[in-house]
C-alpha positions in Angstrom: 129.5 153.3 100.9 128.3 150.1 101.3 124.4 149.2 100.6 123.2 147.1 103.5 120.0 145.1 102.9 116.9 146.4 104.8 114.5 144.7 106.8 112.2 144.3 104.0 114.6 142.6 102.1 114.9 140.1 104.8 111.2 139.7 105.2 110.8 139.1 101.6 113.6 136.6 101.3 112.2 134.8 104.1 108.9 134.5 102.4 110.1 133.5 99.4 112.1 130.6 101.0 109.3 129.4 103.3 106.8 129.7 100.0 109.6 127.3 98.2 110.1 125.2 100.9 106.1 124.4 101.5 105.8 124.0 97.8 108.5 121.1 97.6 107.2 119.5 101.1 103.5 120.0 99.9 104.3 118.1 96.4 106.2 115.6 98.1 103.4 115.1 100.6 101.0 114.9 97.7 103.2 112.4 95.8 103.6 110.1 99.2 99.8 110.1 99.6 99.4 109.0 95.7 102.2 106.3 96.3 100.4 105.0 99.6 97.0 104.7 97.6 98.8 102.6 95.0 100.5 100.4 97.6 97.1 99.5 99.0 95.5 99.0 95.6 98.1 96.6 95.0 97.7 94.8 98.4 94.3 94.1 97.7 95.1 93.1 94.2 97.6 90.6 95.7 95.2 89.4 98.2 92.3 88.9 95.6 94.9 86.8 93.5 96.3 84.9 96.3 92.5 83.6 96.9 92.0 83.0 93.4 95.3 80.6 93.2 94.3 79.0 96.3 90.9 78.3 94.7 92.2 77.3 91.3 94.8 74.9 93.2 91.8 73.2 95.2 90.0 72.8 91.7 93.2 71.3 89.8 93.6 68.8 92.9 89.9 67.7 92.4 90.2 67.5 88.7 92.6 64.7 89.0 90.2 62.5 90.0 88.0 61.0 87.0 84.8 61.2 88.7 84.9 65.0 89.2 86.3 65.6 86.3 83.2 64.1 84.6 80.6 66.0 87.2 82.6 69.2 86.5 82.6 68.9 82.4 78.8 68.1 82.9 77.7 70.9 85.0 80.2 73.7 83.6 80.4 72.8 79.7 77.0 70.7 79.7 78.9 67.6 78.2 76.9 64.4 77.8 77.6 60.9 77.2 76.6 59.2 73.9 73.1 58.2 73.6 72.3 60.3 76.6 69.8 63.2 76.9 70.3 66.2 79.0 67.8 68.8 79.7 68.6 72.0 81.2 66.2 73.4 83.5 66.6 77.2 84.4 64.8 78.4 87.5 
C-alpha cells in the first residue's frame, strides 16, 4: 500500500516554495536598491571632489606667481609687511 500525497500537500508545498522564492527575491531587490543608493552617493561625492581638485589646481597655478601669492596671504591670513598697518573693516 503506497501513500500518495494529496492535493492539500501539493498546495502547501507550492505555497512554501512561492513564499521562500519571494523572500529571497525580495531581499535581493532590497539589497540592490540599497547598493544603487550607495553608488549614487559615491558618484555625487566623486563629482564634488573632482570639482574641488579643479579649483585647488587653479589656485596652485595662481600661487606660483608672487603677486597673487602676496594678495592671497593678505586676504586669507591677514598678513602684512613690516611697518604697515592693516585695518579690517567688517560689513
